[in-house]
SEBAPA-56257 format. One record per atom (N, C-alpha, C, O): z, y, x; residue number from 1; residue in one letter. Coordinates in steps of 0.001 Angstrom, whole numbers, always signed. Each point is the difference from the previous one (the first is absolute). Layout:
BEGIN
<rec <Z; Y; X>; NUM; 'a'>,
...
***
This chain:
BEGIN
<rec <+25; -1424; +1140>; 1; 'm'>,
<rec <+281; +1030; -1105>; 1; 'm'>,
<rec <-351; +1656; +1001>; 1; 'm'>,
<rec <-971; +756; +8>; 1; 'm'>,
<rec <+2070; -748; +605>; 2; 'i'>,
<rec <-375; +647; +1479>; 2; 'i'>,
<rec <-647; +281; +720>; 2; 'i'>,
<rec <-248; -1049; +594>; 2; 'i'>,
<rec <-348; +1906; -96>; 3; 'd'>,
<rec <-1059; +80; +1408>; 3; 'd'>,
<rec <+497; +679; +488>; 3; 'd'>,
<rec <-966; +755; -104>; 3; 'd'>,
<rec <+1872; +3; +797>; 4; 'h'>,
<rec <+475; -246; +489>; 4; 'h'>,
<rec <+1116; +2129; +23>; 4; 'h'>,
<rec <+317; +971; -688>; 4; 'h'>,
<rec <-241; -1810; +2552>; 5; 'v'>,
<rec <+1812; +1840; -925>; 5; 'v'>,
<rec <+240; +730; +1405>; 5; 'v'>,
<rec <+57; -426; +1154>; 5; 'v'>,
<rec <+75; +1872; -1800>; 6; 's'>,
<rec <+352; +375; +798>; 6; 's'>,
<rec <+1613; +740; +130>; 6; 's'>,
<rec <+963; -23; -766>; 6; 's'>,
<rec <-1203; +728; +2226>; 7; 'i'>,
<rec <+1276; -29; +496>; 7; 'i'>,
<rec <+84; +1344; +1274>; 7; 'i'>,
<rec <-400; -255; +1136>; 7; 'i'>,
<rec <+1091; +2007; -1562>; 8; 'a'>,
<rec <+324; +725; +359>; 8; 'a'>,
<rec <+648; +24; +1467>; 8; 'a'>,
<rec <+1209; -24; +230>; 8; 'a'>,
<rec <-2096; +69; +585>; 9; 'v'>,
<rec <+683; +199; +1472>; 9; 'v'>,
<rec <+871; +981; +645>; 9; 'v'>,
<rec <+973; -169; -736>; 9; 'v'>,
<rec <-553; +1168; +1654>; 10; 'a'>,
<rec <+560; +431; +245>; 10; 'a'>,
<rec <-983; +693; +1540>; 10; 'a'>,
<rec <-443; +1127; +221>; 10; 'a'>,
<rec <+405; -2497; +648>; 11; 'd'>,
<rec <-892; +371; +1232>; 11; 'd'>,
<rec <-991; -1071; -290>; 11; 'd'>,
<rec <+393; -1054; -500>; 11; 'd'>,
<rec <-1460; +1218; +734>; 12; 'l'>,
<rec <-680; -1674; -479>; 12; 'l'>,
<rec <-412; -733; +1279>; 12; 'l'>,
<rec <-386; -1156; -177>; 12; 'l'>,
<rec <+400; +1675; +1593>; 13; 'd'>,
<rec <+305; -978; +1002>; 13; 'd'>,
<rec <+1245; -615; +155>; 13; 'd'>,
<rec <+70; -1229; +46>; 13; 'd'>,
<rec <+895; +1920; +37>; 14; 'a'>,
<rec <+1357; -574; -393>; 14; 'a'>,
<rec <-40; -1118; -1046>; 14; 'a'>,
<rec <+18; -1209; +231>; 14; 'a'>,
<rec <-83; +1896; -1573>; 15; 'a'>,
<rec <-267; -1396; -613>; 15; 'a'>,
<rec <-647; -1001; +22>; 15; 'a'>,
<rec <+587; -1082; -8>; 15; 'a'>,
<rec <-2149; +1155; +46>; 16; 'a'>,
<rec <-862; -1240; +158>; 16; 'a'>,
<rec <+493; -1005; +1905>; 16; 'a'>,
<rec <-585; -916; +579>; 16; 'a'>,
<rec <+1664; +1581; -268>; 17; 'a'>,
<rec <+318; -1080; +1128>; 17; 'a'>,
<rec <+618; -1033; +213>; 17; 'a'>,
<rec <+39; -1061; +623>; 17; 'a'>,
<rec <+1031; +2523; -2246>; 18; 'f'>,
<rec <+1467; -1840; -575>; 18; 'f'>,
<rec <-820; -317; -369>; 18; 'f'>,
<rec <-714; -395; +922>; 18; 'f'>,
<rec <-9; +226; -2388>; 19; 'y'>,
<rec <-892; -547; -910>; 19; 'y'>,
<rec <-745; -960; +648>; 19; 'y'>,
<rec <-145; -990; -717>; 19; 'y'>,
<rec <-852; +815; +2751>; 20; 'e'>,
<rec <-1010; -450; -24>; 20; 'e'>,
<rec <+756; -1996; +421>; 20; 'e'>,
<rec <-471; -1122; -180>; 20; 'e'>,
<rec <+1826; +1658; +791>; 21; 'p'>,
<rec <+1053; -1969; +308>; 21; 'p'>,
<rec <+264; -439; -1425>; 21; 'p'>,
<rec <-128; -1169; -363>; 21; 'p'>,
<rec <+649; +2551; -733>; 22; 'v'>,
<rec <+1088; -574; -897>; 22; 'v'>,
<rec <-1384; -327; -1229>; 22; 'v'>,
<rec <+448; -515; -1024>; 22; 'v'>,
<rec <-1056; +604; +1014>; 23; 'l'>,
<rec <-1077; -732; -1036>; 23; 'l'>,
<rec <-895; -791; +491>; 23; 'l'>,
<rec <-950; -472; -624>; 23; 'l'>,
<rec <+1343; +211; +2311>; 24; 'a'>,
<rec <-1202; -1291; +634>; 24; 'a'>,
<rec <+1050; -1100; -903>; 24; 'a'>,
<rec <-467; -779; -831>; 24; 'a'>,
<rec <+2029; +869; +1167>; 25; 's'>,
<rec <+40; -1170; -676>; 25; 's'>,
<rec <+391; -435; -1032>; 25; 's'>,
<rec <+810; -866; -329>; 25; 's'>,
<rec <-1762; +1859; -404>; 26; 'i'>,
<rec <-213; -664; -1727>; 26; 'i'>,
<rec <-1156; +61; +10>; 26; 'i'>,
<rec <-383; +639; -980>; 26; 'i'>,
<rec <-1038; -1243; +2072>; 27; 'g'>,
<rec <-759; +87; -304>; 27; 'g'>,
<rec <-1297; +1153; -31>; 27; 'g'>,
<rec <-1149; -437; -61>; 27; 'g'>,
<rec <+1425; +2114; +112>; 28; 'l'>,
<rec <-403; +863; +357>; 28; 'l'>,
<rec <-428; +577; +1108>; 28; 'l'>,
<rec <+878; +637; +581>; 28; 'l'>,
<rec <-1925; -637; -82>; 29; 'a'>,
<rec <-673; +1396; +1062>; 29; 'a'>,
<rec <-439; +1377; -227>; 29; 'a'>,
<rec <+394; +519; -1045>; 29; 'a'>,
<rec <-1098; +136; +1787>; 30; 'k'>,
<rec <+258; +1043; -652>; 30; 'k'>,
<rec <-1783; +78; +459>; 30; 'k'>,
<rec <-475; -387; +1068>; 30; 'k'>,
<rec <-72; +839; -1918>; 31; 'l'>,
<rec <-1462; -153; -166>; 31; 'l'>,
<rec <-46; +1206; -867>; 31; 'l'>,
<rec <-277; -233; -1176>; 31; 'l'>,
<rec <+397; +929; +1361>; 32; 'v'>,
<rec <-527; +1765; +3>; 32; 'v'>,
<rec <+607; +886; +565>; 32; 'v'>,
<rec <+1229; -46; -61>; 32; 'v'>,
<rec <-2046; +1432; +988>; 33; 'v'>,
<rec <+1064; +941; +674>; 33; 'v'>,
<rec <-482; +1262; -922>; 33; 'v'>,
<rec <-1170; -350; -152>; 33; 'v'>,
<rec <+1252; +1275; -388>; 34; 'r'>,
<rec <-857; +865; +102>; 34; 'r'>,
<rec <+640; +1729; +683>; 34; 'r'>,
<rec <+111; -772; +952>; 34; 'r'>,
<rec <+144; +1522; -728>; 35; 'p'>,
<rec <+591; +1126; -153>; 35; 'p'>,
<rec <+1722; +382; -1020>; 35; 'p'>,
<rec <+1172; +133; +353>; 35; 'p'>,
<rec <-1846; -84; -1599>; 36; 'd'>,
<rec <+1354; +302; +3>; 36; 'd'>,
<rec <+489; -2112; -1074>; 36; 'd'>,
<rec <+1117; +149; -495>; 36; 'd'>,
<rec <-1503; -1219; +265>; 37; 't'>,
<rec <+467; -933; -151>; 37; 't'>,
<rec <+148; -1707; +422>; 37; 't'>,
<rec <-899; -462; -703>; 37; 't'>,
<rec <+1085; +100; +926>; 38; 'v'>,
<rec <-17; -1856; +496>; 38; 'v'>,
<rec <+818; -855; -763>; 38; 'v'>,
<rec <+1098; -31; -557>; 38; 'v'>,
<rec <-2739; -1082; +904>; 39; 'g'>,
<rec <+191; -923; -1749>; 39; 'g'>,
<rec <-103; -828; +850>; 39; 'g'>,
<rec <-730; +127; +984>; 39; 'g'>,
<rec <+1944; -1796; -1396>; 40; 'f'>,
<rec <+222; -340; -335>; 40; 'f'>,
<rec <-340; -1275; -249>; 40; 'f'>,
<rec <+1024; +158; -664>; 40; 'f'>,
<rec <-1508; -1565; +467>; 41; 'g'>,
<rec <-133; -624; -928>; 41; 'g'>,
<rec <-737; -1751; +785>; 41; 'g'>,
<rec <-8; +140; +1223>; 41; 'g'>,
<rec <-424; -1268; -1544>; 42; 'k'>,
<rec <-676; -1185; -202>; 42; 'k'>,
<rec <-1385; -207; +1317>; 42; 'k'>,
<rec <-349; -258; +1152>; 42; 'k'>,
<rec <-129; +826; -3244>; 43; 'r'>,
<rec <-2168; +272; +261>; 43; 'r'>,
<rec <+490; +1238; -723>; 43; 'r'>,
<rec <+16; -259; -1203>; 43; 'r'>,
<rec <+176; +846; +1315>; 44; 'y'>,
<rec <-209; +1596; -645>; 44; 'y'>,
<rec <+1742; +1177; +384>; 44; 'y'>,
<rec <+1048; -425; +487>; 44; 'y'>,
<rec <-1289; +1579; -838>; 45; 'p'>,
<rec <+1476; +723; +419>; 45; 'p'>,
<rec <+810; +19; -1428>; 45; 'p'>,
<rec <-659; +636; -823>; 45; 'p'>,
<rec <+1893; -1142; +276>; 46; 'e'>,
<rec <+482; -686; -1490>; 46; 'e'>,
<rec <+1321; +987; +486>; 46; 'e'>,
<rec <+620; +354; -1003>; 46; 'e'>,
<rec <-43; +166; +2223>; 47; 'f'>,
<rec <+804; +1197; +322>; 47; 'f'>,
<rec <+112; +1109; +950>; 47; 'f'>,
<rec <+158; -91; +1217>; 47; 'f'>,
<rec <-289; +1446; -2131>; 48; 'w'>,
<rec <-807; +755; +1099>; 48; 'w'>,
<rec <+1891; +560; +683>; 48; 'w'>,
<rec <+1097; -525; -193>; 48; 'w'>,
<rec <-1520; +1816; +1023>; 49; 'l'>,
<rec <+1355; +1065; +104>; 49; 'l'>,
<rec <-1295; +982; -286>; 49; 'l'>,
<rec <-1220; -145; -87>; 49; 'l'>,
<rec <+2202; +1261; -12>; 50; 'n'>,
<rec <-1086; +905; -447>; 50; 'n'>,
<rec <+525; +1363; +929>; 50; 'n'>,
<rec <+1017; -467; +515>; 50; 'n'>,
<rec <-1064; +1035; -312>; 51; 'l'>,
<rec <+768; +559; +1121>; 51; 'l'>,
<rec <+256; +2200; -875>; 51; 'l'>,
<rec <-432; +1120; -275>; 51; 'l'>,
<rec <+1394; -2048; +319>; 52; 'r'>,
<rec <+880; +1858; -999>; 52; 'r'>,
<rec <+834; +770; +1327>; 52; 'r'>,
<rec <+1132; -435; +216>; 52; 'r'>,
<rec <-1457; +1153; +356>; 53; 'p'>,
<rec <+294; +1218; +1408>; 53; 'p'>,
<rec <+1168; +329; -1571>; 53; 'p'>,
<rec <-79; -121; -1222>; 53; 'p'>,
<rec <+1114; +594; +2276>; 54; 'g'>,
<rec <+1200; +319; -501>; 54; 'g'>,
<rec <+838; -274; -1416>; 54; 'g'>,
<rec <+832; +703; -574>; 54; 'g'>,
<rec <-1323; -1862; +281>; 55; 'm'>,
<rec <+994; -882; -1274>; 55; 'm'>,
<rec <+1394; -454; +238>; 55; 'm'>,
<rec <+205; -939; +770>; 55; 'm'>,
<rec <+567; +1423; -1256>; 56; 'a'>,
<rec <+1745; -530; -32>; 56; 'a'>,
<rec <+57; -1346; -175>; 56; 'a'>,
<rec <-649; -820; -649>; 56; 'a'>,
<rec <+1693; +784; +1471>; 57; 'r'>,
<rec <+350; -2034; +100>; 57; 'r'>,
<rec <-159; -596; -1975>; 57; 'r'>,
<rec <+707; +504; -873>; 57; 'r'>,
<rec <-1492; -1328; +659>; 58; 'i'>,
<rec <+443; -185; -1247>; 58; 'i'>,
<rec <+1656; -216; -368>; 58; 'i'>,
<rec <+561; -974; +501>; 58; 'i'>,
<rec <+277; +1975; -1460>; 59; 'a'>,
<rec <+1113; -1004; -556>; 59; 'a'>,
<rec <-198; -1321; -771>; 59; 'a'>,
<rec <-819; -226; -891>; 59; 'a'>,
<rec <+2248; -1045; +1718>; 60; 'd'>,
<rec <+20; -590; -672>; 60; 'd'>,
<rec <+467; -139; -802>; 60; 'd'>,
<rec <+72; -1208; -227>; 60; 'd'>,
<rec <+505; +1933; -682>; 61; 'd'>,
<rec <-423; +37; -1752>; 61; 'd'>,
<rec <-1145; +157; -830>; 61; 'd'>,
<rec <-24; -139; -1223>; 61; 'd'>,
<rec <-1141; +507; +2143>; 62; 's'>,
<rec <-1516; -403; -789>; 62; 's'>,
<rec <-633; -1166; -684>; 62; 's'>,
<rec <-645; -270; -1013>; 62; 's'>,
<rec <+1034; -153; +1828>; 63; 'g'>,
<rec <-622; -920; -1315>; 63; 'g'>,
<rec <-1033; -669; +334>; 63; 'g'>,
<rec <-284; -1064; -552>; 63; 'g'>,
<rec <-457; +1620; +1548>; 64; 'h'>,
<rec <-922; -840; +1256>; 64; 'h'>,
<rec <+0; -621; +439>; 64; 'h'>,
<rec <+597; -93; +1072>; 64; 'h'>,
<rec <-1486; -1048; -1771>; 65; 'h'>,
<rec <-92; -1670; +747>; 65; 'h'>,
<rec <-1201; -270; +71>; 65; 'h'>,
<rec <-834; +673; -606>; 65; 'h'>,
<rec <+308; -2383; +1846>; 66; 'v'>,
<rec <-1038; -307; -390>; 66; 'v'>,
<rec <+403; -779; +721>; 66; 'v'>,
<rec <+1073; +252; +547>; 66; 'v'>,
<rec <-1385; -828; -409>; 67; 'c'>,
<rec <+132; -1585; -415>; 67; 'c'>,
<rec <-1925; -1191; +62>; 67; 'c'>,
<rec <-811; -328; -866>; 67; 'c'>,
<rec <+914; +107; +2329>; 68; 'l'>,
<rec <-1102; -1149; +514>; 68; 'l'>,
<rec <+666; -1193; +267>; 68; 'l'>,
<rec <+1121; -156; +483>; 68; 'l'>,
<rec <-2239; -971; -988>; 69; 'r'>,
<rec <+294; -1562; -55>; 69; 'r'>,
<rec <-237; -684; +1614>; 69; 'r'>,
<rec <-1106; +46; +537>; 69; 'r'>,
<rec <+2092; -561; +9>; 70; 'a'>,
<rec <-396; -307; +766>; 70; 'a'>,
<rec <+37; -1728; -89>; 70; 'a'>,
<rec <+695; -540; -860>; 70; 'a'>,
<rec <-1549; -302; +1877>; 71; 'p'>,
<rec <-197; -1382; +195>; 71; 'p'>,
<rec <+1144; -915; -291>; 71; 'p'>,
<rec <-207; -970; -729>; 71; 'p'>,
<rec <+1504; +1204; +1276>; 72; 's'>,
<rec <+1043; -774; -420>; 72; 's'>,
<rec <+1041; +636; +517>; 72; 's'>,
<rec <-33; +1013; +698>; 72; 's'>,
<rec <+1437; -1931; -1228>; 73; 'a'>,
<rec <+1188; +869; +1246>; 73; 'a'>,
<rec <-75; -10; +917>; 73; 'a'>,
<rec <+700; +966; +305>; 73; 'a'>,
<rec <-1042; -1341; +524>; 74; 'e'>,
<rec <+20; +310; +1468>; 74; 'e'>,
<rec <-994; +1438; -178>; 74; 'e'>,
<rec <+605; +1034; +285>; 74; 'e'>,
<rec <-1804; -888; -646>; 75; 'a'>,
<rec <-374; +1082; +297>; 75; 'a'>,
<rec <+771; +1475; -704>; 75; 'a'>,
<rec <-78; +1129; +485>; 75; 'a'>,
<rec <+873; -1554; -1842>; 76; 'v'>,
<rec <+464; +856; +90>; 76; 'v'>,
<rec <+1587; +4; +705>; 76; 'v'>,
<rec <+656; +1036; +98>; 76; 'v'>,
<rec <-264; -2119; +280>; 77; 'd'>,
<rec <+811; +794; +2008>; 77; 'd'>,
<rec <-166; +255; +454>; 77; 'd'>,
<rec <+728; +920; +372>; 77; 'd'>,
<rec <-1687; -1154; +269>; 78; 'a'>,
<rec <-668; +1324; +166>; 78; 'a'>,
<rec <-687; +1657; +120>; 78; 'a'>,
<rec <-4; +990; +732>; 78; 'a'>,
<rec <-328; -1308; -1510>; 79; 'f'>,
<rec <-411; +1607; -479>; 79; 'f'>,
<rec <+1475; +986; +100>; 79; 'f'>,
<rec <+214; +1136; +421>; 79; 'f'>,
<rec <+679; -2238; -1056>; 80; 'h'>,
<rec <+1603; +876; -190>; 80; 'h'>,
<rec <-134; +385; +1828>; 80; 'h'>,
<rec <-362; +1095; +428>; 80; 'h'>,
<rec <+791; -2409; +523>; 81; 'r'>,
<rec <-30; -23; +1037>; 81; 'r'>,
<rec <-350; +1368; +628>; 81; 'r'>,
<rec <+635; +1034; +211>; 81; 'r'>,
<rec <-2319; -1583; +72>; 82; 'a'>,
<rec <-691; +1515; +240>; 82; 'a'>,
<rec <+165; +1756; -460>; 82; 'a'>,
<rec <-111; +1023; +676>; 82; 'a'>,
<rec <+390; -1227; -1978>; 83; 'a'>,
<rec <+20; +1568; -335>; 83; 'a'>,
<rec <+1267; +202; +586>; 83; 'a'>,
<rec <+103; +1088; +568>; 83; 'a'>,
<rec <+1217; -2054; -529>; 84; 'v'>,
<rec <+999; +636; +551>; 84; 'v'>,
<rec <-53; +417; +1698>; 84; 'v'>,
<rec <+492; +1040; +438>; 84; 'v'>,
<rec <-1197; -2081; +410>; 85; 'a'>,
<rec <+365; +108; +424>; 85; 'a'>,
<rec <-1170; +1531; +1165>; 85; 'a'>,
<rec <-5; +426; +1155>; 85; 'a'>,
<rec <-751; -177; -2440>; 86; 'a'>,
<rec <-379; +1374; -25>; 86; 'a'>,
<rec <+729; +1203; -102>; 86; 'a'>,
<rec <+321; +713; +951>; 86; 'a'>,
<rec <-103; -541; -1994>; 87; 'g'>,
<rec <+1592; +1109; +144>; 87; 'g'>,
<rec <-328; +355; -1584>; 87; 'g'>,
<rec <-181; +1134; -443>; 87; 'g'>,
<rec <+145; -2399; -321>; 88; 'a'>,
<rec <+585; -372; -1703>; 88; 'a'>,
<rec <+669; +564; -79>; 88; 'a'>,
<rec <+325; +754; +918>; 88; 'a'>,
<rec <+480; -810; -2470>; 89; 'a'>,
<rec <+642; -513; -37>; 89; 'a'>,
<rec <+441; -1115; -606>; 89; 'a'>,
<rec <-890; -417; -742>; 89; 'a'>,
<rec <+2071; -415; +706>; 90; 'd'>,
<rec <+148; -1213; -1313>; 90; 'd'>,
<rec <+241; +632; -1300>; 90; 'd'>,
<rec <+920; +765; -292>; 90; 'd'>,
<rec <-1811; -1163; -401>; 91; 'd'>,
<rec <-210; +853; -1135>; 91; 'd'>,
<rec <+1050; -1709; -911>; 91; 'd'>,
<rec <+611; +228; -1044>; 91; 'd'>,
<rec <-594; -2007; +1765>; 92; 'g'>,
<rec <-54; -843; -1271>; 92; 'g'>,
<rec <-457; -1105; +847>; 92; 'g'>,
<rec <-1218; -140; -110>; 92; 'g'>,
<rec <+1735; -654; +879>; 93; 'a'>,
<rec <-93; -1393; +1398>; 93; 'a'>,
<rec <-865; -288; -946>; 93; 'a'>,
<rec <-225; +451; -1123>; 93; 'a'>,
<rec <-506; -1822; +2199>; 94; 'p'>,
<rec <-728; -1229; -856>; 94; 'p'>,
<rec <+456; -815; -854>; 94; 'p'>,
<rec <+981; -577; +469>; 94; 'p'>,
<rec <-1233; +241; -1536>; 95; 'g'>,
<rec <+816; -486; -620>; 95; 'g'>,
<rec <+176; -293; -1136>; 95; 'g'>,
<rec <-152; +996; -707>; 95; 'g'>,
<rec <+544; -2368; -164>; 96; 'l'>,
<rec <-1079; -101; -1541>; 96; 'l'>,
<rec <+890; +1184; -1203>; 96; 'l'>,
<rec <+1210; +198; +105>; 96; 'l'>,
<rec <-1970; +396; -1057>; 97; 'r'>,
<rec <+415; +840; -693>; 97; 'r'>,
<rec <-555; -687; -1733>; 97; 'r'>,
<rec <-1028; +28; -677>; 97; 'r'>,
<rec <+2762; -737; +530>; 98; 'p'>,
<rec <+9; -1084; -1352>; 98; 'p'>,
<rec <+62; +1278; -1175>; 98; 'p'>,
<rec <-41; -255; -1204>; 98; 'p'>,
<rec <+107; +1133; +1540>; 99; 'e'>,
<rec <+283; +803; -1647>; 99; 'e'>,
<rec <-949; +536; +378>; 99; 'e'>,
<rec <-70; +1148; -439>; 99; 'e'>,
<rec <-1220; -1603; +1454>; 100; 'y'>,
<rec <-1804; +247; -653>; 100; 'y'>,
<rec <-991; -1156; -271>; 100; 'y'>,
<rec <-1040; +18; -658>; 100; 'y'>,
<rec <+1414; -660; +1088>; 101; 's'>,
<rec <-174; -2054; -611>; 101; 's'>,
<rec <+308; -916; +1329>; 101; 's'>,
<rec <+59; +441; +1148>; 101; 's'>,
<rec <+118; -1754; -1531>; 102; 'd'>,
<rec <+479; -606; +627>; 102; 'd'>,
<rec <-746; +56; +1484>; 102; 'd'>,
<rec <+209; +728; +971>; 102; 'd'>,
<rec <-787; -1377; -1107>; 103; 'n'>,
<rec <-1035; +97; +1557>; 103; 'n'>,
<rec <-575; +1245; +237>; 103; 'n'>,
<rec <-1029; -332; +588>; 103; 'n'>,
<rec <+1007; +2148; -693>; 104; 'y'>,
<rec <+199; +1184; +495>; 104; 'y'>,
<rec <+484; -349; +2050>; 104; 'y'>,
<rec <+540; -1106; +32>; 104; 'y'>,
<rec <-603; +1637; +1226>; 105; 'y'>,
<rec <+608; -18; +898>; 105; 'y'>,
<rec <-1252; +2036; +252>; 105; 'y'>,
<rec <-1160; +409; +20>; 105; 'y'>,
<rec <+2572; +57; +93>; 106; 'a'>,
<rec <-914; +1375; +568>; 106; 'a'>,
<rec <+1235; +498; +852>; 106; 'a'>,
<rec <+1212; -120; -177>; 106; 'a'>,
<rec <-1987; +740; +1198>; 107; 'a'>,
<rec <+884; +1203; +483>; 107; 'a'>,
<rec <-907; +1631; -13>; 107; 'a'>,
<rec <-1181; +345; -43>; 107; 'a'>,
<rec <+2748; +451; +119>; 108; 'f'>,
<rec <-111; +1368; -276>; 108; 'f'>,
<rec <+38; +1148; +1346>; 108; 'f'>,
<rec <+988; +34; +734>; 108; 'f'>,
<rec <-1631; +463; -616>; 109; 'v'>,
<rec <+243; +1050; +1340>; 109; 'v'>,
<rec <-464; +1678; -549>; 109; 'v'>,
<rec <-459; +64; -1141>; 109; 'v'>,
<rec <+585; +1276; +1959>; 110; 'r'>,
<rec <-95; +799; -138>; 110; 'r'>,
<rec <-714; +816; +847>; 110; 'r'>,
<rec <+535; +1010; +458>; 110; 'r'>,
<rec <-1873; -1359; -139>; 111; 'd'>,
<rec <-801; +579; +1058>; 111; 'd'>,
<rec <+649; +2259; +51>; 111; 'd'>,
<rec <+548; +811; -747>; 111; 'd'>,
<rec <-1232; -879; +2360>; 112; 'p'>,
<rec <+976; +943; +439>; 112; 'p'>,
<rec <-104; +1298; -810>; 112; 'p'>,
<rec <+877; +862; +56>; 112; 'p'>,
<rec <-2165; -734; -941>; 113; 'd'>,
<rec <+600; +769; -1101>; 113; 'd'>,
<rec <+582; +145; -1164>; 113; 'd'>,
<rec <+83; +1006; -705>; 113; 'd'>,
<rec <+305; -2041; +547>; 114; 'g'>,
<rec <+1179; -13; -742>; 114; 'g'>,
<rec <-552; -1403; -1561>; 114; 'g'>,
<rec <+773; -481; -829>; 114; 'g'>,
<rec <-2466; +181; +977>; 115; 'n'>,
<rec <-969; -412; -889>; 115; 'n'>,
<rec <+803; -1832; +42>; 115; 'n'>,
<rec <+457; -596; +975>; 115; 'n'>,
<rec <-532; +251; -2077>; 116; 'r'>,
<rec <+1211; -1818; -362>; 116; 'r'>,
<rec <-1854; -556; -99>; 116; 'r'>,
<rec <-1012; +448; -537>; 116; 'r'>,
<rec <+1375; -1713; +1439>; 117; 'v'>,
<rec <-972; -807; -97>; 117; 'v'>,
<rec <+802; -1059; +258>; 117; 'v'>,
<rec <+985; -185; +715>; 117; 'v'>,
<rec <-1874; -714; -1742>; 118; 'e'>,
<rec <+1040; -1423; +264>; 118; 'e'>,
<rec <-1432; -1164; -281>; 118; 'e'>,
<rec <-920; +83; -813>; 118; 'e'>,
<rec <+1208; -1074; +1801>; 119; 'a'>,
<rec <-617; -619; +37>; 119; 'a'>,
<rec <+349; -1254; -1439>; 119; 'a'>,
<rec <+158; +238; -1197>; 119; 'a'>,
<rec <-139; -1223; +1753>; 120; 'v'>,
<rec <-734; -1259; -1193>; 120; 'v'>,
<rec <+121; -688; -495>; 120; 'v'>,
<rec <+418; +358; -1101>; 120; 'v'>,
<rec <-566; -1753; +1207>; 121; 't'>,
<rec <-378; -1571; -316>; 121; 't'>,
<rec <+482; -578; -694>; 121; 't'>,
<rec <+1192; +258; -170>; 121; 't'>,
<rec <-1739; -1245; -550>; 122; 'f'>,
<rec <+614; -391; -1409>; 122; 'f'>,
<rec <+189; -2452; -21>; 122; 'f'>,
<rec <-560; -902; -622>; 122; 'f'>,
<rec <+1747; +994; +1788>; 123; 'l'>,
<rec <+26; -779; +178>; 123; 'l'>,
<rec <-498; -1689; -1300>; 123; 'l'>,
<rec <-138; -123; -1217>; 123; 'l'>,
<rec <+42; -752; +2339>; 124; 'q'>,
<rec <-1077; -1245; -1351>; 124; 'q'>,
<rec <+1894; -1262; +70>; 124; 'q'>,
<rec <+839; -323; +841>; 124; 'q'>,
<rec <-1134; +77; -2374>; 125; 'g'>,
<rec <+1569; -303; +138>; 125; 'g'>,
<rec <-654; -2166; +587>; 125; 'g'>,
<rec <-1091; -569; -22>; 125; 'g'>,
<rec <+2316; +196; +381>; 126; 'd'>,
<rec <+491; -1996; +359>; 126; 'd'>,
<rec <-747; -939; -184>; 126; 'd'>,
<rec <+379; -1146; +242>; 126; 'd'>,
***
């Protein structure tokens, strides 16, 4: 249903450097680089960073949230590790979220601009 999403960043080069290893952990690569935007994806850009110079950090209570599909629980774990190592704030460690569904496995971080980004996979039952 959704083709792509975009988030605002104050420093495009810093954000691209942050996101490149984080998104690689869930199978996305940097595909497009333009002066004011960078696109990541598998076959085409699905996740865009858009430069908004001078923007204020996004407030924790903004409700802003982007969720990206990961191929496995291990990839969710790697996403979280890579993001925190690159300077993200932990906003929810990797784990099951039974309040969403029995097999919902996710991790949440806040990037350096305050964007809340989640990686999720759905575990297979035994």
